C-alpha positions in Angstrom: 0.0 0.1 0.0 3.1 2.4 0.5 3.8 2.2 -3.2 0.4 3.3 -4.2 1.1 6.6 -2.4 3.5 7.5 -5.2 0.6 7.1 -7.6 -1.9 9.9 -7.5 -4.8 7.8 -9.4 -4.1 4.7 -7.3 -4.4 6.7 -4.0 -7.5 8.6 -5.5 -9.2 5.2 -6.3 -8.2 3.8 -3.0 -9.5 6.8 -1.0 -12.8 7.1 -3.3 -13.5 3.4 -3.7 -14.2 3.4 0.1 -17.3 5.7 -0.7 -18.1 3.7 -3.5 -18.2 6.7 -5.9 -15.2 6.5 -7.9 -16.4 3.5 -10.0 -19.1 5.4 -11.6 -17.1 8.4 -12.2 -14.4 6.3 -13.9 -17.3 4.6 -16.2 -18.6 7.9 -17.0 -15.2 9.5 -18.0 -14.1 6.4 -20.2 -17.2 6.3 -22.0 -17.0 10.0 -22.7 -13.5 9.5 -24.0 -14.7 6.5 -26.1 -17.2 8.8 -27.4 -14.7 11.4 -28.3 -12.4 9.1 -29.9 -15.3 7.6 -31.9 -16.6 11.2 -33.1 -12.9 12.2 -34.0 -12.4 9.2 -36.1 -15.6 10.0 -37.9 -14.3 13.3 -38.6 -11.3 11.9 -40.3 
């Protein structure tokens, strides 16, 4: 666990996972990224 302190996203997930909030945020952000990539691919 001490090595995770060096990784900001890891500590963020570790701290937010206790509340059970971060999972939905990760799904939301990843889906938005996929949509942006898809739209960018269509534009090309």
